C-alpha positions in Angstrom: 288.3 -27.6 50.6 285.1 -27.0 52.0 283.4 -30.0 53.8 280.1 -31.4 52.5 278.4 -33.9 55.0 274.9 -35.6 54.0 273.4 -37.8 57.0 271.1 -40.7 56.6 269.6 -42.9 59.2 268.3 -46.2 57.6 270.1 -48.9 59.7 269.4 -50.7 63.1 270.3 -48.3 66.1 272.9 -49.3 68.8 272.0 -49.3 72.4 274.7 -49.4 75.2 273.0 -48.6 78.5 274.4 -51.4 80.4 278.0 -51.7 78.6 280.9 -51.0 80.9 284.7 -51.0 80.0 285.3 -53.4 82.6 284.1 -56.7 83.5 284.5 -59.5 85.9 283.6 -63.3 85.8 283.4 -64.6 89.6 283.5 -68.3 88.3 286.8 -67.9 86.9 288.7 -66.9 89.7 287.3 -63.3 89.6 288.9 -63.2 86.1 288.6 -59.6 85.3 288.8 -57.8 81.7 289.3 -54.3 81.0 289.5 -52.2 77.9 290.1 -48.6 76.7 290.0 -47.5 73.1 290.9 -44.3 71.2 290.7 -43.3 67.6 294.0 -41.6 66.4 292.4 -40.2 63.2 290.1 -37.2 64.1 289.4 -35.8 60.3 289.1 -38.1 57.4 287.7 -38.2 53.7 286.3 -41.1 51.6 289.0 -43.6 51.1 291.3 -42.7 53.9 292.3 -45.0 56.9 291.6 -44.2 60.3 293.9 -45.6 62.8 292.2 -47.4 65.8 294.1 -48.3 69.0 292.8 -50.2 72.2 294.6 -51.0 75.7 293.7 -54.1 77.4 294.4 -55.5 81.0 293.3 -59.1 82.0 293.4 -60.3 78.3 294.5 -63.9 77.7 295.5 -65.7 74.1 291.9 -66.2 73.7 290.7 -62.5 73.8 289.3 -61.1 70.9 289.2 -57.2 70.3 287.0 -55.4 68.1 285.6 -51.9 67.3 282.3 -51.4 65.9 282.3 -48.4 63.6 279.4 -46.0 64.4 277.7 -43.2 62.4 275.4 -40.6 64.1 273.1 -39.4 61.5 271.4 -36.8 63.9 274.7 -35.1 64.7 275.9 -32.3 62.9 279.6 -32.6 62.5 280.3 -28.9 62.8 278.3 -28.4 65.9 280.0 -31.3 66.9 283.5 -29.6 66.5 282.3 -26.3 67.9 280.5 -27.4 70.8 282.5 -30.7 71.9 281.2 -32.8 74.7 277.6 -34.2 75.1 276.0 -37.4 74.2 275.9 -38.6 70.7 272.5 -40.5 70.9 271.8 -43.5 69.3 274.5 -44.6 66.7 274.3 -47.0 63.6 276.7 -49.7 63.1 278.2 -49.2 59.7 281.3 -51.6 60.0 283.2 -53.8 62.5 287.3 -53.9 62.7 289.0 -56.5 64.1 291.9 -55.6 66.3 295.5 -57.4 66.2 297.7 -57.4 69.4 300.9 -55.9 68.9 302.6 -56.3 72.2 302.6 -54.9 75.7 302.5 -51.0 76.7 305.9 -49.6 76.9 304.8 -48.5 80.7 303.0 -51.3 81.8 303.7 -54.8 80.9 300.5 -56.3 81.9 298.6 -53.7 79.3 298.0 -55.2 76.0 298.4 -52.7 72.9 295.9 -53.6 70.2 295.9 -52.0 66.6 293.5 -51.6 63.7 292.4 -49.6 60.7 289.2 -48.5 59.2 289.1 -47.7 55.5 286.5 -45.2 54.8 284.3 -46.3 51.8 284.2 -44.2 48.8 280.4 -44.6 49.3 280.4 -43.2 52.8 277.9 -40.4 53.2 280.1 -38.7 55.8 279.3 -37.1 59.2 279.9 -37.6 62.9 281.5 -41.1 63.5 282.8 -42.9 66.6 284.3 -46.4 67.3 282.8 -48.9 70.2 285.5 -51.0 71.4 285.0 -54.7 72.5 286.9 -57.0 74.4 285.6 -60.7 74.4 287.2 -63.3 76.4 285.0 -66.5 77.1 281.7 -65.4 78.7 282.9 -61.9 79.8 282.9 -58.9 77.6 283.9 -55.5 78.5 283.0 -52.7 76.1 284.3 -48.8 75.7 281.7 -46.7 74.1 281.9 -42.8 74.0 278.6 -42.0 75.8 278.4 -44.7 78.5 279.9 -42.6 81.3 278.0 -39.7 80.2 274.6 -41.6 80.3 275.6 -43.1 83.5 275.8 -39.3 84.8 272.6 -38.6 83.0 270.8 -41.6 84.7 271.7 -40.7 88.2 271.0 -37.2 87.6 267.4 -37.7 86.2 266.8 -40.3 89.3 267.1 -36.9 91.4 265.0 -35.0 89.0 262.2 -37.7 89.2 262.3 -38.1 93.0 261.8 -34.2 93.2 259.0 -34.2 90.6 257.3 -37.0 92.3 257.8 -35.2 96.0 256.3 -32.0 94.6 253.3 -33.7 92.9 252.6 -35.6 96.1 253.1 -32.8 98.7 252.6 -29.7 96.6 250.5 -27.2 98.9 250.0 -24.6 96.3 246.5 -25.7 95.3 245.2 -26.0 99.0 246.5 -22.3 99.5 244.6 -21.1 96.4 241.6 -22.8 97.9 241.6 -20.5 100.9 241.8 -17.6 98.6 238.9 -19.0 96.3 236.9 -19.7 99.4 237.4 -16.3 100.6 236.6 -14.7 97.3 233.5 -17.0 97.0 232.2 -16.2 100.3 232.8 -12.2 100.0 231.2 -12.1 96.6 228.2 -14.2 97.3 225.9 -11.2 97.0 227.3 -10.3 94.0 230.5 -8.1 94.2 232.9 -6.8 96.7 231.6 -3.6 96.4 228.3 -5.0 97.5 230.5 -6.5 100.6 231.6 -3.1 101.7 227.8 -1.6 101.4 226.6 -4.3 103.6 229.4 -4.2 106.2 230.1 -0.5 106.5 227.8 1.8 104.6 224.2 0.9 105.0 222.6 4.3 106.6 220.3 4.6 109.3 220.0 4.5 113.0 221.6 1.1 114.2 222.6 0.1 110.4 226.0 -0.9 109.5 227.4 2.4 108.6 226.7 3.6 112.4 227.9 0.6 113.9 231.1 0.3 111.8 231.9 4.1 112.4 231.4 3.2 116.3 233.8 0.6 116.2 236.5 2.3 113.9 236.3 5.5 116.4 236.4 3.4 119.5 239.6 1.7 118.4 241.1 5.3 117.9 240.0 7.0 120.9 239.1 4.3 123.3 241.1 1.3 123.1 244.5 2.4 121.6 243.9 0.3 118.6 244.5 3.0 116.1 246.7 0.6 113.6 244.0 -2.0 113.6 241.1 0.6 113.2 243.3 2.0 110.1 243.7 -1.5 108.6 240.0 -2.2 108.6 239.4 1.2 106.8 242.3 0.6 104.2 240.7 -2.9 103.9 237.2 -1.6 102.6 238.9 1.0 100.3 240.9 -1.8 99.0 237.7 -4.1 98.5 235.8 -1.1 96.8 238.6 -0.7 94.3 239.9 -2.5 91.1 243.0 -3.5 92.8 241.1 -6.3 94.8 240.6 -8.2 91.5 244.2 -7.5 90.5 245.4 -8.8 93.7 243.0 -12.0 93.5 243.8 -12.6 90.1 247.9 -12.2 90.6 247.7 -14.4 93.7 245.8 -17.1 92.3 247.9 -16.9 88.8 251.0 -17.3 91.0 250.0 -20.4 92.7 248.5 -21.8 89.7 251.8 -20.8 87.7 253.9 -22.8 90.4 251.4 -25.7 90.6 251.8 -26.3 87.1 255.5 -25.6 86.9 257.0 -28.2 84.6 259.8 -29.6 86.9 261.8 -31.8 84.3 262.1 -35.4 85.1 264.9 -35.6 82.3 267.7 -33.4 81.2 266.2 -33.0 77.5 262.9 -31.5 79.3 265.0 -28.3 80.4 263.7 -26.5 77.2 260.3 -26.9 78.5 261.2 -25.1 81.6 262.8 -22.2 79.7 259.6 -21.9 77.5 257.4 -22.0 80.7 259.4 -19.1 82.6 259.2 -17.0 79.5 255.5 -17.5 79.2 255.1 -15.7 82.6 254.3 -12.0 82.1 255.3 -9.9 85.4 254.3 -6.7 83.5 250.9 -7.9 82.8 250.3 -8.8 86.5 251.6 -5.5 87.7 249.6 -3.2 85.4 246.3 -4.6 86.6 246.7 -2.4 89.6 245.4 1.0 90.0 248.1 4.0 89.4 250.1 1.8 86.8 248.5 3.7 83.5 251.6 5.6 82.6 254.0 2.8 83.2 251.7 0.2 81.2 251.7 3.2 78.5 255.7 3.6 78.5 256.1 -0.2 78.3 253.7 -0.7 75.3 255.6 2.3 73.5 258.8 0.4 74.5 257.9 -3.0 72.9 256.1 -1.3 70.0 259.2 0.4 68.8 261.6 -0.5 65.9 264.6 -1.1 68.1 262.8 -3.5 70.3 261.5 -5.5 67.3 264.9 -5.6 66.0 266.4 -6.8 69.2 264.0 -9.7 69.4 264.5 -10.7 65.7 268.2 -10.8 66.4 267.8 -12.7 69.4 265.6 -15.4 67.5 268.2 -15.6 65.0 271.0 -16.1 67.4 268.9 -18.9 69.4 268.4 -20.6 65.7 272.0 -20.0 64.6 271.2 -17.8 61.7 273.0 -14.8 60.5 275.1 -14.9 63.8 277.4 -11.9 63.1 274.8 -9.8 61.4 272.4 -10.5 64.4 275.1 -9.5 66.7 275.9 -6.3 65.0 272.0 -5.4 65.0 271.7 -6.5 68.5 274.2 -4.3 69.7 273.3 -1.4 67.5 269.7 -1.4 68.7 270.5 -1.9 72.4 272.5 1.3 72.0 269.9 3.2 70.1 267.3 2.0 73.0 269.7 3.3 75.9 269.7 6.6 74.5 265.8 6.8 73.4 263.0 8.2 75.8 261.9 4.6 76.5 263.8 3.9 79.4 263.5 7.2 81.0 259.7 7.1 80.5 259.6 3.7 82.0 261.6 4.5 84.9 259.7 7.9 85.5 256.5 6.2 85.6 257.7 3.3 88.0 259.1 6.3 90.2 255.6 7.9 90.3 253.9 4.7 91.4 256.5 3.8 94.1 257.2 7.3 95.4 254.0 7.5 98.0 255.4 4.5 99.5 258.8 5.8 100.5 257.6 9.5 100.8 254.7 8.3 103.2 252.1 10.3 101.4 249.2 8.3 102.0 246.3 10.3 100.5 248.2 9.9 97.1 248.7 6.0 97.7 246.5 3.7 95.6 244.4 1.2 97.4 246.5 -1.5 97.3 249.6 0.3 98.7 247.3 1.9 101.6 246.6 -1.7 102.7 250.0 -2.8 102.7 251.1 0.2 104.7 248.1 -0.2 107.1 249.1 -3.8 107.4 252.7 -3.1 108.2 251.9 -0.6 110.8 249.9 -3.3 113.1 253.3 -4.7 113.7 253.8 -8.3 114.8 250.5 -10.2 115.7 249.9 -11.9 118.9 250.8 -15.8 118.9 249.6 -18.6 121.1 251.8 -21.7 121.3 249.8 -24.3 123.5 251.7 -27.4 123.2 255.3 -25.6 123.1 256.2 -26.9 119.6 256.9 -23.4 118.4 254.3 -23.4 115.8 251.5 -21.1 116.8 247.8 -22.4 117.1 246.4 -19.1 117.2 247.7 -15.8 115.4 245.8 -12.4 116.3 246.4 -9.2 114.5 245.4 -5.9 115.9 242.4 -5.4 113.7 241.2 -8.7 115.3 241.3 -7.3 118.7 239.0 -4.4 117.6 236.6 -6.9 116.0 236.4 -8.3 119.6 235.5 -5.4 121.6 232.0 -4.5 122.5 231.6 -2.1 119.8 233.0 -4.9 117.4 230.6 -7.5 118.8 227.7 -5.1 118.2 228.8 -4.7 114.5 229.2 -8.3 114.3 225.7 -9.0 115.9 224.0 -6.8 113.3 225.7 -8.7 110.4 224.8 -11.9 111.7 221.2 -10.5 111.5 221.5 -8.8 108.1 224.2 -10.1 106.2 225.7 -13.3 107.7 228.1 -13.6 104.8 230.2 -10.7 106.2 230.8 -12.4 109.2 231.4 -15.9 107.3 234.1 -13.8 105.0 235.8 -12.3 108.0 236.2 -15.6 109.6 237.9 -17.1 106.5 240.1 -13.9 106.4 241.0 -14.3 110.1 241.6 -17.9 110.0 243.8 -17.7 106.9 247.1 -17.2 108.7 246.5 -20.4 110.9 245.2 -22.3 107.9 248.5 -21.2 105.9 250.6 -22.4 108.7 248.8 -25.8 108.8 249.2 -26.4 105.2 253.0 -25.7 105.3 253.2 -27.9 108.2 251.4 -30.6 106.6 253.7 -30.3 103.5 256.9 -30.1 105.3 256.0 -33.0 107.6 255.0 -35.2 104.5 256.4 -38.8 104.5 257.8 -38.2 100.7 260.4 -35.8 102.0 262.6 -38.2 104.0 262.5 -40.7 100.6 263.4 -37.7 98.4 266.1 -37.0 100.8 267.5 -40.4 100.6 267.6 -40.1 96.8 269.5 -37.0 97.2 271.9 -38.5 99.9 272.6 -41.2 97.4 273.4 -38.8 94.5 275.6 -36.9 97.0 277.6 -40.0 97.9 277.7 -41.3 94.2 278.8 -38.2 92.8 281.4 -37.9 95.7 282.9 -41.6 94.6 282.5 -40.4 91.0 284.6 -37.4 91.2 287.1 -39.2 93.8 287.2 -36.3 96.2 290.2 -36.4 98.4 289.6 -36.7 102.2 291.1 -35.3 105.3 290.2 -36.3 108.9 291.5 -35.0 112.2 291.3 -36.2 115.8 292.6 -34.7 118.9 292.8 -35.4 122.6 293.5 -32.4 124.3 290.8 -32.7 127.0 292.0 -36.3 127.8 288.6 -37.9 127.2 289.6 -40.1 124.1 291.1 -43.6 125.2 291.5 -44.6 121.5 292.6 -42.7 118.3 289.9 -43.1 115.7 289.1 -40.9 113.0 285.5 -40.3 112.7 283.8 -40.4 109.2 286.5 -42.8 107.7 283.7 -44.2 105.1 284.0 -46.6 102.3 285.1 -45.7 98.8 283.2 -47.0 96.1 284.5 -47.9 92.6 282.7 -48.6 89.4 282.8 -51.0 86.5 282.8 -47.7 84.4 285.9 -46.4 85.9 289.1 -45.7 83.6 291.4 -46.1 86.4 292.0 -48.4 89.4 291.6 -46.9 92.8 295.0 -45.6 93.6 295.3 -43.4 96.7 298.1 -41.6 98.4 298.2 -41.8 102.1 299.2 -39.4 104.5 299.5 -39.6 108.4 300.7 -37.0 111.1 300.7 -37.4 114.7 301.9 -35.1 117.6 302.4 -35.7 121.3 305.0 -37.5 123.4 308.4 -38.3 122.4 308.7 -38.6 118.7 311.9 -40.7 119.3 309.4 -43.7 120.4 307.3 -43.3 117.0 307.3 -46.4 115.0 309.1 -46.4 111.9 305.8 -47.4 109.9 302.1 -48.2 110.1 300.5 -50.8 108.3 297.0 -50.1 106.9 294.5 -52.4 105.4 292.0 -51.8 102.9 289.3 -54.7 102.1 287.8 -55.0 98.8 283.8 -55.9 97.6 284.7 -59.5 97.1 286.5 -60.0 100.2 290.2 -59.2 98.8 292.7 -57.4 101.2 295.3 -55.0 100.0 297.8 -53.9 102.4 300.4 -51.0 102.3 302.8 -49.4 104.8 303.1 -45.9 105.9 306.6 -45.0 106.1 307.7 -42.3 108.4 309.5 -39.4 106.5 313.3 -38.9 107.2 312.7 -35.0 107.4 309.9 -35.3 109.8 309.2 -37.9 112.5 305.5 -36.6 112.7 304.6 -37.7 109.1 304.1 -41.0 107.5 303.2 -41.3 103.8 302.4 -44.4 101.8 300.4 -45.6 98.5 297.6 -48.0 98.4 296.4 -49.7 95.1 293.5 -51.7 94.3 294.3 -54.8 91.8 291.8 -54.3 89.4 288.4 -52.2 88.7 285.3 -53.6 90.4 281.9 -52.6 91.3 281.9 -51.9 95.1 283.2 -50.6 98.3 286.5 -50.4 99.6 286.7 -50.4 103.2 289.6 -49.0 105.1 290.9 -50.2 108.6 291.7 -47.3 111.2 295.4 -46.3 110.8 296.0 -46.7 114.3 294.3 -50.2 114.7 296.2 -52.6 116.7 298.7 -49.9 118.2 296.8 -49.1 121.5 299.2 -51.3 123.5 302.5 -49.4 122.2 304.0 -47.2 124.7 303.7 -44.1 122.8 300.1 -44.5 122.0 298.7 -43.1 125.2 300.7 -39.8 124.8 299.4 -38.7 121.3 297.6 -35.6 121.6 296.3 -35.0 118.2 296.6 -36.5 114.5 295.5 -36.0 111.0 294.8 -38.5 108.2 294.6 -37.5 104.2 293.8 -39.7 101.3 294.6 -38.3 97.9 293.4 -39.7 94.9 296.4 -39.9 92.5 294.5 -41.2 89.4 291.6 -39.3 87.5 288.1 -40.2 88.6 285.4 -41.6 86.2 283.9 -38.0 85.9 287.4 -36.4 85.4 288.3 -39.1 82.7 284.9 -38.7 81.0 285.9 -34.9 80.2 288.4 -36.4 77.3 286.7 -39.8 77.2 283.5 -38.2 75.5 285.0 -35.4 73.7 288.1 -36.7 72.0 288.7 -40.4 72.3 286.8 -42.4 70.2 285.2 -39.7 68.0 286.3 -38.8 64.6 284.6 -36.7 61.3 284.3 -38.2 57.9 283.9 -35.5 55.1 282.3 -37.2 52.3 283.5 -35.1 49.5 286.5 -35.6 47.2 288.3 -33.7 44.3 289.7 -35.1 40.9 292.4 -33.0 39.4 293.8 -33.0 35.6 296.2 -30.7 34.4 298.7 -30.4 31.4 301.9 -32.6 32.1 304.1 -30.7 29.9 304.0 -27.1 28.9 306.3 -24.6 27.4 307.5 -21.5 29.1 305.2 -18.6 29.2 302.5 -20.7 28.1 299.0 -21.3 29.7 298.9 -24.1 32.3 295.3 -25.9 32.5 294.0 -27.4 35.6 290.6 -29.2 35.8 289.2 -29.9 39.2 286.1 -31.8 39.7 284.5 -32.4 43.3 282.3 -35.1 44.1 280.4 -37.0 47.0 279.1 -40.5 47.4 276.3 -39.6 44.8 278.6 -38.1 42.1 279.7 -34.9 40.8 278.6 -31.7 42.9 278.7 -28.1 42.0 279.2 -24.8 44.1 282.0 -26.2 46.2 285.4 -24.1 46.7 288.4 -25.3 45.9 291.8 -24.2 46.7 294.8 -25.0 44.5 298.5 -24.8 45.0 301.3 -25.1 42.0 304.5 -26.1 43.2 307.7 -25.9 41.2 309.8 -29.0 41.7 313.5 -28.7 40.7 315.7 -31.7 40.3 318.1 -30.5 42.7 315.2 -30.1 45.3 314.5 -33.4 46.0 313.4 -32.6 49.7 310.9 -30.1 48.2 308.1 -31.3 50.5 310.0 -29.8 53.6 310.6 -26.6 51.7 307.1 -26.3 50.7 306.0 -22.8 51.9 303.2 -21.4 49.6 303.1 -17.8 49.4 299.6 -16.1 48.9 296.5 -17.9 47.8 295.1 -19.2 44.3 291.2 -19.6 44.0 289.9 -21.3 41.0 286.2 -21.5 40.2 285.1 -24.6 39.0 
């Protein structure tokens, strides 16, 4: 029978951010109360009965256990079935069921078993449902909700996201870096354009003019001062500033910095869609094709994205993203990917890209673009000269080879001429020369910003929280082979935190091993203590294994679930006066969690325990009760939902022959084939 589900949201919403399945009342001798509920019936229709069960600990004769029936109008039941987990969101309370205690759990006399039933009204609209279980005893209340652990995890993750976003907003250096390039561009083009800058700096003709003085400096670098790489770089720089590549490079750098500055670091998990959309908005092809020599690549790329195959691929991907025509879209996608792979488009793009990079790999300087020449000449200068005056390994001065050439007599003569005729040229070179030091200063200021230690604290807290929420096993090691340790102490034996949202008490298997001295003198057991968050003390013995005198095993269990830290005493505490103690050379101590952690329990808690699906469609069947052999057997079926009769539903009907001799026909019922009747 096809399921028809209609969703409606008209009732008050339920919130449960602070709810927990465990509660404690310190005013009543630390009276604690725990509940864990689940729904046995996972799929039901109108009129069906949904069986509900809850287990409790810490209950009394006054404990009341109820279940709120929640409906989630924003959840698609089919999507819930296919995708499983995730939060359900805000639910609407549509009913309440009072559960009855039916006894104790077969495996634990302290665990009470409660039963209840929810009858789905004939007027139910169907959809995704869940049960929220509540145990109330006096002033304390424990609540088991399908979303509470997931929401707790999301809350902790979002604290990290918010801290990272706040830190980036506070210490983000990108706009300060971008200002360096803006100032350089403004100064260099203060007389109109970069071409004018080149004209004023190196092309004004005449005796004593910039061209003569510039060429004198370049020639001196190549023939007099062994500064050929610096001279070549200055020549490449002027060629670059005269080309279209300078605008392409400045636009690309500014674009990258602005893109990073405005990157939407999510502050909540549901904001990651904005990140995907923002990333997709970045167009690396457009940035690349602004440079000279990329015309063939741009033409080949445009031909690719304008092809029918590409358009079909994009349409298929959009359909898959929207969940429409899934199978057809997959077929179309695979087909057009195959067509593109054998078309001329990939080869044309590869050939164009290869033609652009070939001069770089072939070291064919004459055929390089101005941008490529600049990069090659920069690399040829090698490492700059750095000056670290205060010994902090952060250079105060960074000098490239071309700067050494500018500081020669020929360079100073050229610079003096610029001061007279075009002082902005010197100012632009000064900004360019100081850019590495300024970049270092900005990055150092960013790294040393006080917001980062605060952010690190948030990240450390989250790491500790996750370690406890997942209950990682711990292993500790101690050795005294150098004879310098007077006491056997396991470093890092930190407290373990439990949560009010835990499904299980803290239950730990302990294992101790020690080596050194005569094992016949080892004690038969150790006592280890665990102190709880409210001052309670739990002790257990580590018993020596019969098959290994070096190994001891034990188990320690918290008496109940609580919020706080459980601190462990050192296993060898109080043993330092024993005769065998000083002979121990090495020891290990392991702690293995025996019950699922909060996060592990949530894998089945959030996916299965409290959820169920309701179909709001039914079928009424009317057929002949008495017929003759070889006569027509008329069957009439009418499908309906909460609003009345519906049409277009698919109905499967099986006709069964029941003989008086086959009283157990239900067990023998094995339909052959399929009967489809259009109503």
